[in-house]
N, C-alpha and C positions, 0 to 999 in steps of 0.2 A: 504493500499499499504506500510506503514511503516513496518507492521508485515511481509509482503511479502519480503521486502528488507532485513530484519534481517535474515529470513530463508535462503534467497539466499546466504548471506554472510556466514552463518553457513555451508551451503552445500559446498561452495568453500573452506573454511578452512578444512573441512573433506576430500575433494578431495586431496588437497595438502598434508595433513597428510598421507593419505593412500599411496599416490605416494612415499612419503619419506620412509615410512616403507617398501614399495616394493623394494626400492633400498638398504635398509639396509642389507638384507641377502647377496647381491652380494658384498658389501663393506666389510662385515665381513668376507666373504669367502676369499676375496683378502688379507685382513689383516692377516688372520690366517696362510696363506702360508709363510709370512714373519716372524711372531712372535711366532708361536706355533709349531715348528718343531718336537717336541717330541710327539705330540698327536697320530699320526698313531701307533707308536710303543707301546704307552700306551694303545691304544684301543686293539692292538693285544695281549698284555700281560694280558689284563683284561677279556679274554675269560673264561667263567666259566664252559663250557662243553667240552667234549672230552678229548683226551690225553693231558698231560701237554707239552707245547712246549717252549724250552729254545733257546736263540740265538738272534742274532742281525739281524733284518729284513733289515736294510740298506745294511749290508754286504751280506745277502742272495739274495738281489735284483741283485747285480752285478753277483753273481755266477749263479743264475737262468737264467739271460739273456744270459750268456756266454754258458751254458751247456744244458739248458732245453728247450729254446723257439723254437728250431727246431722241436720239437715233441709235446710240451705241451703248453697250455694256461690256464689261470685261469678260465675263464667263458665260454669256448667253446672247443669242441673236435678238435684236429688237427690230428696228427698221433695216438697219445695216448689220453686217456680221459681227460676231463676238471678236473682241480684240485681243484676247489672251494669246500671247506669244507672237504677235504681229511684228514686234521689233526683231524677233529672231528669224522671221520668215521673209521680211522685206528689207531692202536696203534703205538706210536712213535718208539718203538723197531723194530716192523715189517717194518715200512717205512724205517728205517736205513738199514735193510738187503736188502729190495727190491731195493733201490737206489744204494747201493754198488754193488750188483750182483743179478739181478732178476732171471737170469737162474739157479744160484745155489739154490735159494729158490724154484723155480719150480721143480728142480731135487730132492729136499729133500722131495717132495710130499706134500708141504703146500697146503691145499685145496683152500684158497683164491688165492694164487699165480697162481695155475693151472687154476682156473676159469677165472682170468683175462687174462692169456696167451691165452686161447682158445677163449675167447670172442673177442679178437682183432686179430683173424686170425693168431695166433701164431707168431705175429710180435715180434722179439727180441729187447728188450730195451738195449741200450748201457750201459755196466757196467761202473762204475766210481770207481775203486779201489784206485785212487789217492786222493779221497775226504776224509778228516778227519771227525771224528764224530762232531766236532765243525762247520765244513762247512755244513754238512747235517742239523744240528740244525738251522743254519742261514737260509737255504733254506726253512725249514718247518716254521720258524717264518715269513719269507716273504710271503709264501703261506697263512698263517693264517691271516696275516695283510690284504692282498689283498682280502681274502674271507670275512672278516668282513666289508669291505666297503660297503655302500649302493649301490643298483643296479644302480641308476642314476649316481653315481660317477664313478662306473665301466664302464658304457656305455660311459661316457665322456672320460675316459682314453683310452678306446679302439678306440674311434674315433680319439683321438689325435695321437695314434700310427699309425693308418692306414693312417692318413693324413700326425702319429707320433708321435705322440706322443702326438701328442698334445698338441696342445700346451696348457699349463696351462692357459695362459692369455685369450685364446679363450673360454675356458669353462666359466670363470667368466663373460666375457662380453656378451656372448650369453645368459647366464642365466639372466643377468640384463636386457637385451633387451626383452626377452620373458616375464619375470616378469613384466616389466614396461608396455608393451602393454596390458597384462592381467588386470593389475590394472586400467589402463585407460579405457578399455572397461567396466569393472564392475562399475567404478565411473560414467561413462556416463549413464549406465542403472539406477543406483541409482538416478542421477539427473533427468532423464526423469520421473521416477516413482514419485519422490517427486514433480516435477513440476505439474504433473497431479493431485496429491492429493491436492496441494495448490490451483489450479484452481477450483477444485470441492468444497473445503471449502469456497472459496471466492463467488462462485455462491450461495451456501446455505445461507451464511451470507447476501448477497444482497436480497435474496428472503425473508428472515425473516424481513429485515428492509423495505421491500416494494419498493426497488429500481428496476426500470425497467432494464432488461438485453437486450442489443442490440445483437440480433443474426445476425451473418454475414451469409447471404445465400451462400450455396455451389453450385457453378456453375459446374455441371458435364461436361459441353462442354468446359471448360476452357482448353486451349492447355497446354501441359507439360512445354513448355518454360515459359509461364506466371506463372505457379505454382512455378517453380524454382526460378523466379525473386522475387516472393512473399516471398519465404523461405529466400532468401539472404538478404531481408530487415530485418529479424529478428536478431537483434544485439546480443542477447544471444546465439543463434545457431551459428552464425559466430564466436563469441568469443571462444566457446568451440571447434569448428573445427580448429581454428588456434592453440589453445593450444595443441590439439592432434597431429597435423602435426609437430609443433615445437618439441614436445617431441620425436616423432618417428623418424624424420629426424635427430635430434640432437643425438639420441641413435645410429642410424646407422652410422653417421659420426664418432662418437667417437669410435665405434667398428672397423671401417675401419682404422682410424688413429692409434689406439692402436696396430693393427697387421700389420702395415706397416713395411716392412723389416723382418718379421718373415716367414721363408721359411720351416717350418717343413713339411716333406713329399716330399720335392722337389727332383725329380728323372729324370734328363736329359737323353736323349739318347746319348750314348757314341759311338765314331767311331769304337771301338772294344768292343764287349760285354764280359767283363771280369767277370766270375762267381765267386764271393767271396765265395759262399756257397761250391763250389767245392774245391777251393784252401785252404781257411782258415777253412772250415768245414770238408769236407771229407778227404782232404790231411793233415789237421792240420798244415799247414805252418804258422809259427809265423808271425805276422803282421810286425814285425820289419825287417824281412828278405827282404821284398820288400820296406818298408817305413823306410829305414835305418836312416833317419835324426831325427826320433821322439825321440830317447834317447840321442842325443847329440847336437841338434840345435833347433832354434826357429820353423822351418818348418819341417813337417813329410816327405816332399819331395815325388815327383812322381817318381817311378822307371823307369829307362831306359829300353828299350826293351832287352838290353844285359842281364839284370837280368832274364827276361823271358826265354832267350835262355840258361841260366845256366841249366835249367831243360829240356827244349824242344829240346835241342840237343840230348837228350838220350831217349826221350819217343815218338819219331815220330811213332813208330810202333803202339802206342795206340791212335794216333790222327786221324785214318781213319773215314771218314764220308761218308757212302754209297760207300765205295771203294776209296774215295779220301780224301785228306787232309781237315780237318775241315775248313769251310770258314773263321772263326775268326782267326785260326792259320795262314791261308794263308795271312791274312791282316798284321800279324806281319812280315811274311817273305817278303811281298812286301815292307813294310816300311823300312826294313833293307837291301833290295835288296839282299836277301839271297836265294841261290838255294838249296833246301833240297836234291836234288839228288847228287850234287857234294860236298855239305856242304861247299860251298865258298860264301863270301860276295862280292857283286859288289861295284861299286864306286859312286852309286846314291842313298844313303839312304835319307829318308824323315821322319821328326818328326811326330808323332801322335798327332793330336790336340784334347787332352782330354778336356772335359767340366768340369769346376770346380763345385763341389757340395756344399762344406762348404766354406762359404765366410764371414768373419767378416768385419765390417766397417773399413775403413782406420785408424780411430782415436782409434781403440781398439787394444791392444797389448796382444798377447797370445804366451807363450813359451812352446812348446811341451816338451822339456827336463826337464823343471821345474816340470811338472806334471807327466811325465812318469818316469824319473829317480829319482828325489828328492822325490816326493810325492808317487811314486809307483803306480799310477793309471793304471787300465787296459783300453785298447782302448775302450772296450765296454761301459764303464761308460759314455762316451760322444757320441760315434758313434753308440751305440745300438748293437743288436745281428748281427754284421757284418758277422759272419760266417754262417748265414742263409739267406743272401741277394744274390739273383741271379744277381741283378743289385743294386748298392749302391744308397740309398736315405738319406736325412738328417733326422736323428732320433730324435734329440734333438732340442729345439728352439734356443739354443745358444744366448738367450737374456741376458741382464745385470742382470735381476731379477733371471734367472735361475742359472747363475754363482755365484751370491751373496748367494743364498739359499744353494748351495753346500759348499761355504766357511764358512757359518754359522754352518753347521751340520757335516761336514766331520771331523773325528778324524785325528790328525797329528801323524804319526808314526815316532817319533824322536829317537827311540832307535837304537844305532849304526850308526846314520846318523849324520856325522860331520857337515853337512850344518846347523843344528839346534842348535849346542852346545852353542853358545853365546846367541841365542834367548831364549833358555830354561833357561839359567842362569838368564836372565833378567826377564823372566816370573815367575820364582820361587820367585823372590823378590817382584813382584807386584801382582801376581794373585795366590797365593799359594792354592793348593787344587782344583782349578777349571779346567774344561775341556779345553783342549788345541785345539783350532780350528785355521784354517787359518785366520779368522777374528781377533782373539786375537793377531796373529803375524803380523798384518798389512794388511791382505788380503782384507780389505775394503777401503784401501787408494786409492784415485782416480788415483794417478800416477802409481799404480801397473798395471793397465790395459789400461790407456789412455795416449797418448803422450801429 
């Protein structure tokens, strides 16, 4: 029995060791997002095959999401082909020409260009003459970086964007939960097998020593309830069941608490279906034409319906829907008490009760003008490919971790920006030669974001 006790203790230690190792990859993955931000770019630069790709993957991510996601994805076909591995399959110079003006390349008789054009039903790809060579290099660097990611990571990212992105925290906690359950199941199987081996060895030892073995007769007619009661009297079995339940429910509870308040993918139904893909995408209306507060105030502001009428006063002829005014445009007219026939406003306007999509906690402070005007960020860096959304949804998690990661990795563009003159002078004295990030300039101070 002493030998049996020692073996049982050894098994228990092994169980907890395996469980701890099962958690380690999740913890390491969570740590790496905060401490090793340069790893993806390094992996992208380390590619040894295909054409050489130069550029900044982080900058390319913003351009790709702004200009490419309406027709392309990395790992699946949308309007155009999936782009995974395209930098390995095509020469960089050819890709530059194709992205700049695909139709010019087709017209030149390029065999590959003509083949692709015909393969996708002669769908014309939008030309991008405004893109500089460095911009295209950045896009290709981003595509290569995403292509080099493992399939599981890519699937997790796609799930996040669909839900949105994903949230990053969800990937880690779900991985930890699945890994923990798998480790627990394997450990239990090992314990059961070892238990059977120990019992067999004990029986053999007792037989050699001539000790009589009391055989417990098996009663086939014993009811199931009696069998269950007998199992519940087995203290070892009950102990391991309790451990498994505690681990599973603890992990599920942690996962739920970790994602409380994270609303990635939230897409409420609005009283008027405003298609951002039509206005910001097809019509290329600048975001700040409607959200005029973004460059000069804390809030981006919700545009009044008078802003809508700046255009819709003159485009009524194109608003017909089965011979009538579009139902969504009619809602604007009704809210304004506007008669499209006489083009006159009544005296009974009513506000549209828009449903808020992005909502930070009350204790968090965010200033749009600080990021849009001073930092020069594009709206898509936080709100995602807004120009492709028929109905707006929350693209980014907007968690503290997400904001801090951006502050740690984003380059500060201080050239010609008087806002940073004094800060740069101080930085040159303290941190000469190092990368200038928002974190270096105090972007991680609690009071920057919290009241």
